[in-house]
N, CA, C and O of each residue as an XYZ file, in Angstrom:
404
protein
N       0.850     -1.172      0.000
C       0.000      0.000      0.000
C       0.897      1.237      0.000
O       1.681      1.437      0.928
N       0.785      2.050     -1.017
C       1.617      3.244     -1.098
C       0.771      4.473     -0.817
O      -0.423      4.520     -1.115
N       1.417      5.449     -0.244
C       0.728      6.700      0.078
C       1.324      7.816     -0.762
O       2.540      8.005     -0.789
N       0.492      8.526     -1.423
C       0.932      9.641     -2.244
C       1.353     10.805     -1.355
O       0.632     11.183     -0.432
N       2.507     11.362     -1.632
C       2.977     12.503     -0.860
C       2.969     13.766     -1.718
O       3.928     14.538     -1.719
N       1.876     13.960     -2.442
C       1.716     15.168     -3.222
C       1.548     16.350     -2.271
O       1.237     16.173     -1.094
N       1.754     17.538     -2.787
C       1.594     18.739     -1.962
C       0.176     18.769     -1.390
O      -0.802     18.608     -2.121
N       0.079     18.976     -0.089
C      -1.217     18.998      0.572
C      -1.592     17.658      1.154
O      -2.522     17.581      1.956
N      -0.892     16.585      0.774
C      -1.171     15.259      1.302
C       0.021     14.770      2.117
O       0.194     13.565      2.300
N       0.836     15.688      2.602
C       2.030     15.365      3.364
C       1.672     15.301      4.844
O       0.961     16.171      5.345
N       2.156     14.280      5.549
C       1.870     14.149      6.972
C       2.395     15.334      7.774
O       1.840     15.666      8.822
N       3.468     15.979      7.289
C       4.016     17.123      8.002
C       3.123     18.348      7.929
O       3.331     19.305      8.675
N       2.134     18.341      7.048
C       1.232     19.486      6.960
C       0.103     19.393      7.984
O      -0.662     20.344      8.145
N      -0.011     18.266      8.674
C      -1.040     18.095      9.693
C      -0.550     18.747     10.981
O       0.537     18.413     11.453
N      -1.306     19.652     11.556
C      -0.855     20.302     12.788
C      -0.715     19.292     13.929
O      -1.546     18.394     14.066
N       0.329     19.432     14.743
C       0.490     18.516     15.866
C      -0.541     18.797     16.957
O      -1.056     19.910     17.060
N      -0.836     17.794     17.763
C      -1.772     17.938     18.870
C      -1.019     18.457     20.096
O       0.156     18.143     20.287
N      -1.690     19.238     20.912
C      -1.086     19.713     22.159
C      -0.874     18.495     23.070
O      -1.770     17.661     23.197
N       0.293     18.385     23.700
C       0.585     17.206     24.521
C      -0.357     17.040     25.712
O      -0.576     15.918     26.170
N      -0.911     18.129     26.215
C      -1.866     18.026     27.316
C      -3.135     17.318     26.888
O      -3.721     16.547     27.648
N      -3.552     17.591     25.662
C      -4.744     16.903     25.144
C      -4.466     15.421     24.940
O      -5.336     14.585     25.182
N      -3.248     15.092     24.494
C      -2.876     13.684     24.343
C      -2.876     13.000     25.699
O      -3.324     11.859     25.820
N      -2.380     13.684     26.718
C      -2.371     13.118     28.063
C      -3.800     12.836     28.526
O      -4.096     11.759     29.043
N      -4.685     13.825     28.333
C      -6.060     13.695     28.806
C      -6.871     12.679     28.013
O      -7.723     11.990     28.574
N      -6.611     12.581     26.701
C      -7.438     11.724     25.851
C      -6.880     10.316     25.670
O      -7.625      9.403     25.312
N      -5.570     10.122     25.913
C      -4.970      8.808     25.678
C      -4.399      8.200     26.960
O      -4.819      7.124     27.387
N      -3.446      8.894     27.563
C      -2.737      8.307     28.704
C      -3.606      8.123     29.941
O      -3.567      7.066     30.571
N      -4.387      9.131     30.295
C      -5.200      9.025     31.504
C      -6.276      7.950     31.386
O      -6.436      7.167     32.323
N      -7.025      7.872     30.282
C      -8.008      6.786     30.175
C      -7.365      5.390     30.149
O      -7.915      4.447     30.718
N      -6.200      5.255     29.490
C      -5.518      3.961     29.455
C      -5.192      3.473     30.853
O      -5.320      2.285     31.150
N      -4.772      4.392     31.710
C      -4.347      4.036     33.065
C      -5.457      4.233     34.093
O      -5.240      4.062     35.292
N      -6.640      4.591     33.616
C      -7.791      4.843     34.481
C      -7.436      5.819     35.610
O      -7.648      5.539     36.790
N      -6.891      6.967     35.210
C      -6.457      7.980     36.165
C      -7.268      9.252     35.993
O      -7.682      9.592     34.886
N      -7.490      9.947     37.095
C      -8.142     11.260     37.058
C      -7.074     12.333     37.253
O      -5.923     12.026     37.567
N      -7.466     13.591     37.065
C      -6.519     14.685     37.296
C      -6.028     14.685     38.738
O      -4.868     14.999     39.001
N      -6.912     14.331     39.677
C      -6.528     14.303     41.084
C      -5.476     13.226     41.339
O      -4.531     13.445     42.097
N      -5.639     12.063     40.707
C      -4.670     10.970     40.873
C      -3.320     11.373     40.298
O      -2.286     11.162     40.933
N      -3.322     11.947     39.107
C      -2.075     12.393     38.481
C      -1.434     13.474     39.342
O      -0.216     13.485     39.519
N      -2.246     14.385     39.880
C      -1.742     15.452     40.730
C      -1.023     14.892     41.953
O       0.049     15.373     42.320
N      -1.609     13.882     42.581
C      -0.994     13.272     43.757
C       0.312     12.562     43.402
O       1.316     12.717     44.098
N       0.296     11.780     42.313
C       1.489     11.021     41.937
C       2.622     11.923     41.461
O       3.792     11.662     41.744
N       2.274     12.979     40.741
C       3.297     13.831     40.138
C       3.642     15.061     40.993
O       4.580     15.793     40.678
N       2.889     15.282     42.062
C       3.112     16.435     42.917
C       2.997     17.745     42.120
O       3.832     18.642     42.241
N       1.943     17.825     41.310
C       1.621     19.024     40.528
C       0.216     19.477     40.914
O      -0.605     18.664     41.338
N      -0.059     20.760     40.770
C      -1.384     21.259     41.152
C      -2.441     20.812     40.138
O      -2.173     20.671     38.945
N      -3.638     20.598     40.656
C      -4.751     20.196     39.790
C      -5.074     21.316     38.807
O      -5.443     21.045     37.664
N      -4.940     22.566     39.235
C      -5.257     23.687     38.333
C      -4.297     23.722     37.144
O      -4.732     23.958     36.017
N      -2.992     23.490     37.370
C      -2.048     23.465     36.255
C      -2.320     22.271     35.351
O      -2.306     22.403     34.127
N      -2.568     21.100     35.951
C      -2.863     19.909     35.146
C      -4.118     20.111     34.303
O      -4.171     19.681     33.151
N      -5.116     20.756     34.870
C      -6.351     21.029     34.129
C      -6.069     21.949     32.938
O      -6.550     21.704     31.832
N      -5.292     23.003     33.169
C      -4.943     23.923     32.078
C      -4.105     23.203     31.022
O      -4.291     23.429     29.826
N      -3.202     22.355     31.445
C      -2.367     21.592     30.507
C      -3.228     20.624     29.688
O      -3.050     20.507     28.476
N      -4.159     19.934     30.347
C      -5.027     18.980     29.658
C      -5.938     19.659     28.641
O      -6.332     19.045     27.650
N      -6.271     20.920     28.884
C      -7.122     21.671     27.959
C      -6.318     22.424     26.909
O      -6.898     23.099     26.057
N      -4.979     22.320     26.955
C      -4.138     22.984     25.964
C      -3.859     24.439     26.264
O      -3.411     25.172     25.383
N      -4.116     24.881     27.504
C      -3.896     26.281     27.873
C      -2.559     26.511     28.565
O      -2.188     27.659     28.812
N      -1.829     25.448     28.884
C      -0.523     25.582     29.545
C       0.479     24.689     28.821
O       0.131     23.631     28.297
N       1.720     25.139     28.806
C       2.776     24.367     28.157
C       3.564     23.567     29.179
O       3.660     23.945     30.347
N       4.122     22.463     28.723
C       4.910     21.610     29.601
C       6.331     22.148     29.718
O       6.934     22.573     28.732
N       6.846     22.122     30.922
C       8.226     22.519     31.171
C       9.054     21.275     31.452
O       8.518     20.182     31.634
N      10.359     21.458     31.484
C      11.255     20.348     31.795
C      10.958     19.810     33.202
O      10.974     18.599     33.423
N      10.688     20.714     34.147
C      10.404     20.298     35.517
C       9.108     19.495     35.589
O       9.030     18.497     36.306
N       8.088     19.932     34.844
C       6.820     19.205     34.825
C       7.003     17.820     34.214
O       6.382     16.856     34.661
N       7.850     17.721     33.199
C       8.109     16.420     32.584
C       8.738     15.468     33.593
O       8.377     14.293     33.653
N       9.680     15.975     34.385
C      10.316     15.122     35.390
C       9.301     14.663     36.433
O       9.356     13.523     36.892
N       8.369     15.552     36.810
C       7.355     15.175     37.793
C       6.323     14.213     37.208
O       5.889     13.281     37.885
N       5.926     14.439     35.947
C       4.940     13.557     35.318
C       5.496     12.156     35.083
O       4.735     11.206     34.895
N       6.810     12.028     35.094
C       7.422     10.712     34.909
C       6.998      9.757     36.025
O       6.906      8.550     35.803
N       6.738     10.290     37.227
C       6.303      9.422     38.321
C       4.888      8.889     38.092
O       4.528      7.852     38.650
N       4.083      9.574     37.285
C       2.727      9.114     36.991
C       2.654      8.307     35.701
O       1.906      7.334     35.619
N       3.431      8.707     34.686
C       3.310      8.090     33.366
C       4.558      7.362     32.888
O       4.542      6.783     31.802
N       5.615      7.373     33.648
C       6.848      6.701     33.232
C       7.474      7.402     32.036
O       7.470      8.630     31.942
N       8.010      6.600     31.128
C       8.709      7.151     29.963
C       7.778      7.893     28.998
O       8.253      8.624     28.130
N       6.473      7.717     29.135
C       5.530      8.449     28.283
C       5.629      9.953     28.528
O       5.278     10.746     27.655
N       6.102     10.349     29.703
C       6.280     11.783     29.996
C       7.324     12.389     29.078
O       7.201     13.548     28.681
N       8.347     11.625     28.736
C       9.373     12.120     27.805
C       8.746     12.361     26.431
O       9.073     13.343     25.765
N       7.855     11.479     26.008
C       7.165     11.651     24.729
C       6.302     12.913     24.758
O       6.251     13.659     23.780
N       5.628     13.147     25.879
C       4.827     14.368     26.000
C       5.704     15.605     25.875
O       5.305     16.587     25.250
N       6.891     15.568     26.461
C       7.797     16.721     26.371
C       8.254     16.933     24.930
O       8.336     18.070     24.467
N       8.548     15.856     24.227
C       8.930     15.981     22.813
C       7.772     16.519     21.986
O       7.970     17.322     21.074
N       6.557     16.070     22.310
C       5.377     16.600     21.617
C       5.247     18.100     21.862
O       4.871     18.851     20.962
N       5.560     18.536     23.088
C       5.483     19.965     23.414
C       6.464     20.764     22.567
O       6.133     21.839     22.066
N       7.667     20.235     22.411
C       8.660     20.938     21.596
C       8.195     21.046     20.151
O       8.331     22.106     19.540
N       7.646     19.967     19.593
C       7.144     19.985     18.220
C       5.963     20.946     18.100
O       5.875     21.715     17.143
N       5.052     20.896     19.083
C       3.873     21.766     19.070
C       4.291     23.238     19.118
O       3.765     24.058     18.365
N       5.234     23.571     19.999
C       5.700     24.959     20.125
C       6.377     25.430     18.841
O       6.162     26.560     18.404
N       7.195     24.568     18.235
C       7.861     24.911     16.978
C       6.819     25.180     15.896
O       6.938     26.143     15.139
N       5.795     24.323     15.826
C       4.742     24.487     14.821
C       4.003     25.805     15.029
O       3.690     26.500     14.062
N       3.720     26.155     16.292
C       3.016     27.403     16.577
C       3.838     28.618     16.147
O       3.278     29.623     15.711
N       5.153     28.530     16.268
C       6.031     29.641     15.917
C       6.309     29.726     14.423
O       6.260     30.809     13.840
N       6.600     28.582     13.801
C       7.076     28.565     12.413
C       6.033     28.137     11.380
O       6.241     28.339     10.184
N       4.927     27.556     11.813
C       3.880     27.148     10.883
C       4.127     25.807     10.211
O       3.366     25.408      9.329
N       5.175     25.108     10.614
C       5.430     23.760     10.102
C       6.213     22.985     11.155
O       6.766     23.557     12.094
N       6.242     21.676     10.973
C       6.980     20.846     11.916
C       8.473     21.067     11.755
O       8.933     21.483     10.692
N       9.245     20.783     12.831
C      10.704     20.964     12.697
C      11.297     19.973     11.698
O      10.769     18.876     11.518
N      12.395     20.361     11.049
C      13.022     19.441     10.105
C      13.540     18.186     10.823
O      13.976     18.246     11.973
N      13.482     17.076     10.131
C      13.937     15.810     10.685
C      15.306     15.483     10.140
O      15.527     15.540      8.931
N      16.222     15.143     11.014
C      17.552     14.721     10.580
C      17.479     13.241     10.232
O      17.604     12.385     11.108
N      17.279     12.946      8.968
C      17.079     11.565      8.554
C      18.386     10.794      8.416
O      18.375      9.564      8.371
N      19.505     11.499      8.349
C      20.798     10.840      8.194
C      21.733     11.302      9.297
O      22.559     12.188      9.077
N      21.614     10.705     10.494
C      22.434     11.164     11.613
C      23.919     10.899     11.433
O      24.717     11.238     12.306
């Protein structure tokens, strides 16, 4: 199955999702966790977690380290999503990928 990568059909043209929304819609239901449970495990305020889950707050390095206690290595993925999301908001496209390291 081949996918056409004509202009306008490129995966990079799809805007990235805010990592807080991914946390609220994917990670929390998978683990059957509420904002209060995540708040207790990660030692973060419920108000900040609520704003993050709604896409109104950005993730910091410190928040990623704290969320690791609730979500494990998935917190690192959320932080990477935040970097991609922020880059997209600033530049209007996803960051370039180094395909040949």
